[in-house]
Structure formats: C-alpha cells, structure tokens
DOKOL-636758 format. One record per residue (C-alpha): z, y, x; residue in one letter. Coordinates in steps of 0.1 Angstrom, whole numbers, plus 5000, padded with zeros to 4 digits. Example, Ala and Ser with C-alpha at 12.3 -4.5 7.8 and 13.67 -1.06 7.14 Angstrom:
REM residues 2
507849555123A 507149895137S 
This chain:
REM residues 518
750904424808M 751204504771L 750604844757Q 751604924721H 749705154699F 750905244666S 747705134661L 750604924718R 749404894753Q 750504654779W 749904534814G 752004774806L 752104634774W 750804994767L 752705144738T 751405414717I 754505484698V 756105764717F 758305514735A 761405624754P 760605694791I 762205454815H 764705594840V 765505434873L 769205394865A 769605084843Q 772704944825S 773304664850G 774304694886S 772504524915A 773004154918Q 772503964951P 769503754939V 765803754943D 764303634910V 761303404914V 760503314878H 761703354843Y 761003094816D 761803234782L 761503024750E 762003184716L 762103054681Q 761903344655L 763103324620D 761703624601A 763403544568A 766903544583K 765903804609Q 767303594637R 766103444670L 767203144691A 766203114727G 766602974761T 765903144794V 765702964827T 765903174858V 764703044892A 766103264920F 767203284956Q 770703394965A 770803694988L 774603664995A 777403414993N 778703484958V 780503284931Q 779803524902E 776703684887L 776003914858S 773003934835L 772304204809D 772404104772L 773304314743H 776504224724D 774604164692S 773303844707L 775603544711K 775603294740V 775902924731A 776202804767R 775202874803A 774002574824V 773802534862W 772802204879E 772802034845G 776402134836K 777902414815P 779602684835I 782202944823P 780903264810H 782103594795R 779903824774H 781104174767E 780004534770A 776304434774G 777004204803A 776903824805L 779203734834R 778903384849L 781203204872K 779902914893F 782102614904P 781302694940Q 779902974960S 776103024961L 774703024996K 772503295011T 768903195012G 769302894989E 767202844958A 768802794924Y 768102754887E 770202884859L 769702844821S 771303044792V 771002944755V 771403244732F 770903334695Y 771503604669G 770103914654Q 769004174680P 770604514673A 768004774665E 767905094685R 767405294653Y 769605124626P 768105124592G 764505164603E 763704794605E 761504824636K 762004464648V 761704264616W 759204414592R 756404344567K 752804464571D 750804634544H 750204294527F 753804184529D 753103944557K 755803894585D 755504124614W 757904104643V 758204334673V 760604254702L 760704504730N 763004734748D 761705024727E 763104904694W 766104694706V 769304844719M 769904884756E 771204584776S 768304374764G 767404124737W 767303834761W 769503754792P 768003894824A 768704074857F 767704414844R 768804644872Y 765904854884Q 765304724919Q 764904364908E 761504214899S 760303864893A 757203694907D 756103554874S 757303454839A 756403204812H 756903324776I 756903064748H 757103174711V 757602934682I 756603064647F 754902944615P 751202884618R 750103174595D 750603434622A 749603504658M 752203534686A 751303784713V 753003834747A 751903984780P 749803784804G 747403504798T 747503254769L 748002914786Q 748602684757Q 748802674719L 750602364704E 751102254668N 754702164661R 756201974631P 757102164600G 754102394601G 755002574634F 753002664665Q 754202724700R 752402994720W 752702994758T 751803294780Y 751903324818L 752703674831L 752003734868E 754303974887G 755804164901P 757404224868L 760604374853H 762304214823P 761304514802R 757704404807D 758304094786I 757604174750E 756803964719V 754704054689Y 754003824659V 751803924630G 748503884612D 746603994643Y 742903984652V 742003964689R 739204184703M 737804184738R 735404414756E 734104454791P 735104754812Y 733904864846T 735405134868Q 734905164905G 732404884905G 734904624894R 734304434861P 737404404839R 738204294804V 740204494778L 742004294752T 743204434718Y 745404274691Y 745004464659I 746304384624L 743504224604A 743204504578Y 742904764605H 740004584623H 737204804612S 739105134613F 740305084649S 736805084665A 736805464670E 740105454688Y 739205174711L 736205374722V 738505674728Q 740905454747Q 738205324770R 737105684778R 740705794784M 741405494807L 738405584828A 739505944830F 743105844840L 741805604867E 739605874881Q 742506124881A 745405904893F 743905594908G 743505244893P 745505124863Y 748704994879P 748904664860Y 745504504863W 747204204879H 748904144846Q 745804204825G 745204494801Y 746104424765T 746704664737W 748804554707V 749304734674E 753104754671S 754305014646S 754005074609P 753605424596F 755605574567Y 755305874546D 758306094537Q 759105864507Q 759305554530G 756005404519H 753705254545Q 750605454553R 747405314566S 746405384602A 743505604590S 746005834573E 748005864605V 745505884633F 743306184634S 741506374661N 742906724670N 740607024672K 739606924707W 738106604693G 740606334705F 743806174696D 746506324718A 749106054709G 746705784722L 746305964756L 750006054759H 751005694756D 748205554777L 749305784805S 752705624803R 751305334824A 751205574854W 754005804845F 756905644827G 756505284838R 754805264872N 756405594883I 759805654869Q 762405934869A 765305884892A 767806004865S 768006154831E 768006504846T 764606424862D 762906314830L 761406664827W 759006574855V 757606274838I 757206474805N 755606764824A 753006544840I 752106364808R 751706694788V 749606834817Y 747406514816I 746506604780E 745506954792A 743506804820M 741706594796Y 740806894775V 739507064807Q 737606744814H 735906764780L 735507144779Y 736707394804D 739807564819Q 740007814790K 740207534765A 743007364786A 745107674785R 744607704747E 745707344744Y 749007414763L 749507734742D 749307524711A 752007274721Q 755307324703A 757707184729Q 758907344761D 756207264786N 757207474816R 756607184840G 753107134826A 752407504829W 753507494865M 751007214872L 748307404853F 749007714874T 749007524907L 745607374898S 744207724894S 745607824929L 743807524945T 740407644957P 738607324948D 739007094919W 738406784941E 741206894964I 743506924934W 742506574922Q 743106424956D 746506584955M 747206424922L 746106074933R 748306114964E 751206204942M 750605894921S 750505674952D 753605834968T 755905804938F 754905454928S 756905344958E 760105554951E 761905714922P 760706054912L 763106344913T 762506714904G 763306814940K 760806564955A 758206674929F 758507034939K 758606954977E 755506734974F 753307024960F 755007294980A 754107105012S 750407075002R 749607414989M 747807655012A 750307925005E 754107934999D 754407934961Y 758107844960E 758808154939P 756208044914V 757907704911F 761307864906N 760108114881Q 758507854858Y 761207584862L 764407784862H 763908074838Y 762908084801E 761408434805E 757708444814L 756508664842P 754808984831I 751709124847F 752109504843E 749309744848Y 748510104843R 745610344848F 746610654868V 744410964867K 743811174898H 741811464884G 738511304875K 739310974893K 741310694877T 743110424897D 744210084885F 747810004895E 749609674889Y 752709464897R 754609154886W 757809184866R 759608854871A 763108734875I 762408524906E 762408734938P 759108734956G 757108594927F 753608584941N 751108434917L 747608574924P 745608704894I 741908784888T 740609084870I 737209234862A 736609604858V 733409804860E 731509474863A 733309384895E 735709094900T 738909134920Y 741408874932R 744809054933L 748008954949S 750609144929P 754309174940T 757209344923K 756109684938E 753309884923W 750009844941Q 746710034935A 743109934934L 741410224951H 737910224940E 735610464924K 736810604891S 737510304868L 736910294831N 739910134813P 737610004786K 735909764810T 739109594821L 739209214817S 742209004829I 741708634835D 744508474814M 743308114818H 744708044853T 748408064846G 751208124821W 752208484819F 752308784796E 750409114801V 751809454794H 750009784798E 752410054809V 752010404793T 749410614811E 750610784843V 749411134852K 749511284886K 751511604890K 750211884913K 753011814938N 751911454941G 754711294922K 754111074892R 755511094858R 755110874827N 752911034801G 
C-alpha cells in the first residue's frame, strides 16, 4: 500500500500530507457485486492536464439485477461502457455512472465490464494545483489519489465501503523522462512508440478503490531491509531526485516509528500489499514559492517529526480502522494525537508525554482521556495489550464513539464512566481543590473534585512530608488525617491526567467545631 509523505506512504500508500481521514460512509450505495479484479490503464498528458483511461472490472453478481452503478466524478467523461464486447447504455450524473444491461445478470455468475473515460479530474482544493504540478526543477509531477481529487473518484469503481477487490493491475503510460509509481509490485516496464513507457503494477488485495493511487515524477527508488517480530521485510521509498540526500534522516525516523507502532498496535495492516513510501506534496511559502523539504521538515523539541508519525499512524487509524460517520471522526483524531504522546513517553517519560499534549493547539480531549486511562492502568504492559486488542477489534467493524467508550469501560478495573463523560462532553476541566485546615497545632490536608460530571472519580497522587498518598477524591471534602502536615512539602502529581489545581483559602477551626473560611 502506498503512503505519501510530503516528503507519502502506501500499503497504505502511506501519506504524510495530513490527508483527510476516511469515513465508513462513502458516496456510493451498496451494489450486488463481488469484485474480483480491477484492470486500470491510464495515459497521462501533463501538458494538457488530462487523462484517458480504461478500467475493466471482473466481478461476480450477488443478485439478479439489470442495472449497476459505479462512482465517477462528473469532471470525467465516459466515452463508452462495454459488456460482452458490445456497448451498453449508460448515464453519468451526480458522481454516479449508471449502467443498464441488455439482460438481467444472474446470481453467482462471473462477468466482465469495461469503461472508457477521459478528462481533467476536478481538484479537491481548486486553485492549488495538487494533481498536475511541477517540481523544483520544473519537471512534470503528477499525483492522482483520493486526497487531492474530488469525491466520487477519478476513475470508475465500486466505491461503497463494504466492497473490496481481490487484486488489481495498474498500467500507467507517460513519457520516458519520468518514473510512474503505483501501489503493489512492478510487473513490467515497456517502451512505447513516441518516447513513452508503460509501467505495470500488480496490487494484491483485499483492496478498496481508494488504495489505487498513481504518482509520476523524477523519482529515485530506495529500498532497505526491516525486521520486526522475527520476520524480514523490505521498505521501499520513492523520493524526488533532488531530495535524495536530505531524506535519509527521515527514513531512519520512519523505520523507528514503524517499529514503535507495530509494537503498540500490532503488525502493519498492509504487508500483503507491500510497504512503499512516496513523496507526494510540494511545499510553498506564503508567497507561493516552493520550499525545499529541508525548510519544511524539522524535528520538534522532543527530537522527532510529529507530522511523519501522525501520518504513519494513519495506516492503523484512518485506513485500516475507520470512523463509522463524520460525528465519530473525533475518535480517530484522538487516537492519532495520543499516539504522538505515547511516542514521547516511549522516548522519554510520562511527564514529557503530558507536556507534549499540553503543547498541542487543537482540542485533544479524546487524547487526554486515553492518556488519563493509561495512568489508571496499573501496568504499562496491560495497557499496551488493551491497545492491541482495540486495534484487532475495530479492524473488523466501523469505529463509533459509543463503541470506543464501551470498549475501555469494559476493560478497566474500576468504573470510570464519569471520567469518560467529563472529558468528552464538557469543555471545562475538572478542578482538584485542596486546603490545609488547622486544628490548633495540627494541620490536616483536605481535598475534593469540582467537576460538572456527577460522580467524577479520577484518583490522584500527592506527596507531603516525604510520604506518597493515592487519593480517591469525590465532590465532597475528605481529609487526610495524619500527623501535622507542612503545606510547603506538598507535591501533586500532575502528569497522570488532565485537570487544574486550585488551593482554597485556608480554613481555621472554630472553638465550637464549625469551620469558616479564613
């Protein structure tokens, strides 16, 4: 699978370009077919910014039907649709290519359908020239994927979420001065008349049409061995020639991050398609001039490139595991931000991980919830087992916010439902309030939670007088009855959750036993 980095990943293709996260719901509706194979041939004309292509779909009918619908954006035109060697009627509108067969397809029978199409794919972000572009040396650079092309697709396919194909061939015809890259294994490279070459790739499934992407540019291919869990693998990278030397540091980082993610969430989900990383995006300054990768990529204060990790994690959360709807996207985002904090903890410690989350600008309540739950788990290995189980569980079904909460709630030793609710449903942070109360010469430490969610029950750890205490605050004041405590020795562990701390004005004991604020 291809991944893009801007310096892209695939198998996935893995894309480091802050790609939109895929949601379970797609533009098309379910079709009564089981796709066996796609054969996609493309000829790209960079000068005219147009493509011409033919896709042949081998499939099995799952119902007796006379009409089928494929997804194809309206910016592409259909020259003809062919079935059993003859053109068939078609109608193309609203992102759907509707085909009518001369007779009903029969359940269980195998069929082959071809569509010839052409045109200029509509860019998802008009005016930004993400599909047809020039590199730093004014050479042609073409990127065709679901990230930059409008929804409904840039080639005809059954794109509803449940459908996957067993395999696909991708053929790309382009002038010889560039390299064409597609996911899978390069099967053949042919010279064609007029200075063209035809590149053929085989992609093994199961695969979704969005997994088929095409990149053409002045690429250099790099390969390196990779071993995790005792299994030798090969990592393949396609990098623009003038970034070859610069990219080495990032490939080292990528290998380390991949090992970390496999340890945390199980094997990379797309080894069966191969692991290939493709540079896919140019960088521009505010004046619109291209910037070099060295000007864009830089390590953060924790010593790694967070964008690289964020997009690499998309192989697990965003592609293999997908949100059931737009309203559930927060779960995927939360996990991916938490992964970055996990990586900081892997490199340093829990304190550094909390500082990392503090430094993030966006709303990361879901990530904070995961960080807090990890601190409530008595053993890190238990927590990692839980994360791997989550990855396995939701690779088989769409991920919803409700299922996400229920998964962790059912596996925690205590009932932390109020903790979930506080972090996920309210903007206000819980506040740990404390006060020192004098009883003559003796001083008690009193504490409570002030939170919107009833029953908020996050444990907290403090140290005072060189002793460590694990507290279970509630909304009611509780007291730590020990020998006289010196307020100057108090230390509150702030690295195990997301909350504020307020000291309440000192409380003095009246002679009649009632308290008053001092």
